[in-house]
N, C-alpha and C positions, 0 to 999 in steps of 0.2 A: 280591769280584766287582764289576766295573764294568759299569754298565748305561747304554746309550746309545740314544737314539731317532733314527731317520733315518740316512741314509748320508752321510758327509762327502764333499766333492769330492775330497779327497786324504787318504789314510790317513797317520797319524803313526807307526804301528808295523806290521810284518808279522804275520800271524796264520796259525794253522792253524784251519780252519773246518769246521763242519758246519751243515746247514740243515734246518729242519723246523718243524712245529707243536708237537711235544713235548707234546701234550695228555695229562696224567696222569703223564708222566715215568715210564713203566713199565720193566720189565727190559730190553726191547729198546732203549729210549732210553739206559738206563744203560750198556749194553754199547757203544753208539756213543760215549758221552761218555768212557768209560774208554779206548777206543782213541784218541780225539781227544787226551786228555791225555797219553797215553804218547808219541804221535808228536810232539806239540807240545814236550814235554820233550826228546825226542831231537834235534829240529831247532832247539831254542833259540827257539821261537816262543810267543806268547801263544795260549792256547786260546780260541776264540770260537764262540758259538752264535748263529745268525741265526734269529729267530722272527718271526711275522707277527701283527699285531693290527689289525683282527679277523681271525679265521680266514677264508681266501678263500671258503669255502663259506658262512660267515655273511654275507659281503659280497654275494655274488651271489644267494643264495637263503636268506634268514634263516629262513623258515618251514620249510625242508626240511633245514637244517643239523643235524648231530648235536649232541646236548646236550654241553656242555663237562664235562670231568672236573675241570678245575682253572681257577680264575680266573687272571688275569695275575699277581697277587701270589703266589698259591700256586705257580704255575709257576716264577716267579723264585726263590722260597725253595727249591724243590726243586733247581733248577739250581745255586744257590749251595751247597747241601749236597753236590752232586756234585763240587765243587771246580774248576769251570771258571773261567777268568780274566775273561771278558767275555761279555756278552750284547748283541746288536744287535737292537733292536726296529724292524721295518719297518712303517710304517703302510700297510695294504693298502687302497687306494682306486682310483678309476678311472685316475688317472695311473700308479700303480704297475702296475696290471693291463695297461696298454698298452705297457709296456716290452718290447721284443723280446728274444728269448733271447740274441741276439748282444750287444745293448747291456747286458743284465744281466751278461754275463760280463766285458765290457771296462770298462764304467763303474762297476759296483758291485763285482764281485769283484776285478778287477785294480787299478783306481784308488782306489775308495772304501775298500776294506778291505785292500788289499795282501796278498791271499791267496797263500800259498806252498804250501799243502797243503789239500786239501778232501776230506771224506768225505761221501758221500751214500748213501741207502738204495737198495734195488733197484727201488723204484717211484717214484723221484724225478723230477718234471717241473717245468719252470720256464719263465718268459717268457710273452708274450702267446700265447693259445690253447694253452698248455702245449706249445709247440713244442720246447723244450729238454729234453735227456735226458743220461744218462751218456755216450753216444757223442759228443755235441756238446762236452761238457766235455773229453773226451779229445782231440778234434780241436783245441781251442783251447789246450790245456795248454802246449804247447811255446812258442808265440808269446806267451802271457800270463805265462809264468814260474811256473807252479804245477804240482804233481803232483795227481792225482786218484785216489781209490780208492772202491770200491763195497762196501758191507756188505750181505750177504744177510740174510734174515729170521732172527729169534731165536725159538727154540721152548722151551717148558716142557712136559715130559711129552707130547711129540708135538703140542702145540697151538701154533700160531704166535701169538706175543705181539703184540698190536696194541691201539690205543685202542678199536677196534671190539669186540674180544673182551672188553675190560674193561667197556665199556658194557653189553654183553649179559649178562655175569655179574652186574653190579650190578642191572640190571633184573629178573633172575631171583632176586635175593636170595642168590646163591651167594658169600658173603663169603670163604669159604675159597679158592675159585678166584681171586677178586679179589686176595687176599693173595699167592697164588703168581704171578700175572701182574705185580703191582706190586713184589713183594719187601717189602711192608709193608702194614698195614691201610689201607683207603681212608679218607680224612679230608676234612673241609670246615672251613675256618677263616673267621672273621669277628668283627666286634665285637658285643658284647652291647648290644642296643638295647631301648628300652622297648616292651612289648607291651600286651596287653589285661588282663594280670594275672589271667586266668581260672584258671590253674593254682593260684595262691595261694588263690583263693576256694574251690576244691574240695579243698584240703589237700595239693597237690603243686606247690609253687612251681617255676617254670622260668626258665632263662636263654634269652632269645630271641636267636638268633644271626642276624645280618644275612646274607642270601644275595645274592650278586652277580648271579645269573642266576635267571630264573623257571622254568627247566626243569632241576631237579637230576636226576642220572642214576639215583637210587634213591629209593624211598619206603617208608614203613612205620614200625614201632616196633622199636628196636634197643637192645641192650646196648652201651654206649660207654665209652671212657675219654677224659677231657678234660684238655688241658694249656694253660697260659697262654703268653704271649709271652716274649721274652728277659729281660724285667724282671718276671717273673711274681710275683704275690703268693702263689702256692703252688708249692712246689718239686717236688712229685711229682704223678703222674696222679691225677685224681679220677674215680670211677666213677659211673655213672648210667644213666638210661634216656632215649633221645632219640626224639622223634616228628618225622618229616620228611614233610610232606604238606599237604593243603589243609584239614584239620580239618572233615570233612563234618558232624560233629555240631553244630558251631558256625556254619559258613557254607555256604550252598548253592553259591556259586561263589567260593570263597576262593583266594588265591594261595598257593603253597607256602611253608611256614614251618618253620624248624628250631628246636625247643624242646628243652631238656635239663633234666631233673630230676636234680640231683646229690645223692647220698646223704650225709647227715650234714653238710650245708654250708649256712651261712646268712650268708655275707659279702656285702657290697655290691660288685657287679662290673659295673655299668653302665659302658660305654665301654671295657672291657677287650677285648683281642683273644684269642680262644680258638681252639684247634684240636680238633675233635671226631673221634675215631677210631672208626669203625664196626666193631665186633668180631663181633657175632652178631645175626642178624635174629630177632626174637621173633614177629612176625606182620605181616600187612598192615593197612593203615588201614581202619577200619570206622566206619559211622555208627550211633550209639546213640539211643534214643528220648528221652533226657534226660541232664542233667549228672550226676545221681546214679548212673545206670548207667555212664556214662563214668568217673566217679571210682572205682567198684568195679573196673572193668577195669584202670585204671591201677595200682591197688593190686596186682592179680594180676601185671601186667607187672613191677612193681618186685620182687616176690618171685621171679619167674622169672629176672629179670636177676641177682639176688643168688645164686640157685642156680647160674647159669651161671658167675659169677665164682669160686664155690667150687670149680668143676671145672677151672679153668685157672690157670696160674702167674701171679703178680702182675706187672703192668707189663712186658709183653714188650719186648725190645730195640727192636723196630720202632716201638712207640708212644712210646719214650723218645727217638727221634731228634729232634734240634733242627733245624728248618727255617729258623731265623733266623740263619744263619751270619754274614751281614754285614747287620745290620738297617738301618744307615744308608742302604744302597742301595735297599732294597725296601719299607720300611715305609709309604711314602706312595703306592704304586702299587696301584690297585684292580683 
């Protein structure tokens, strides 16, 4: 998968395109990507996805924007796993926000990307003041040399699949619903960084996973499976307990931290890139009077997680999915 930033003045190859934020890359997104790839193959075009960084709502109202489901790196890894040929990252800033809908069609879609076929969702809007819509794309299609199609919403068990629905299910700790909406367990990836080593002091050493954003979409204590990157030092999933939260027993006003205690594991893993799959929520985060009480509770969490794993099949196909299909293109993007 080829990743590009910005829009060229003149495209070098024609593409079939879809546009969106693709936060979480859920089943609705995957349905769009599948349709994109089929049509691109039929027309002999490269399949291309246009995404925005940052999310427009993050740019205009960062305090009110929804929490991200995926970092840019995670999103690119998921898009690569879907099999698309290209991703065009558009930097969303004041200049980009001022582009009129008409100029977006002519300068970006027609000239910059040489779009021959475009697929958009039923709520897609574009251009300054969100003036552009599917009807405008249809009106320009003939003169700009592209076809346009609209894809209606995608539902699972009567529930419309959306990033908002995934966020709601994560906030409620309903990981079974999350898995149905995503088509896989929810995961967070990041490098193992040095922490306070408190877990080791109380008998439960943890890997401290670097978070890209300070507002993760879920919190609590979880049974997890952990996998390494494409050059992993361990070939199969490792199981453990993860704590994602502000650690109220340790800090009054702490920032969110993702820590994972891996069962029967004692290798040095600082600097490694890991993906943590959240399979089952054990409990909410709590504040304890002292570290001794906290350690006893962690011991109970470990036993409960092990009981959970005894009740489920080993390493589900979803958690075995590799998200580093083309590592050279995405490994350095945060």
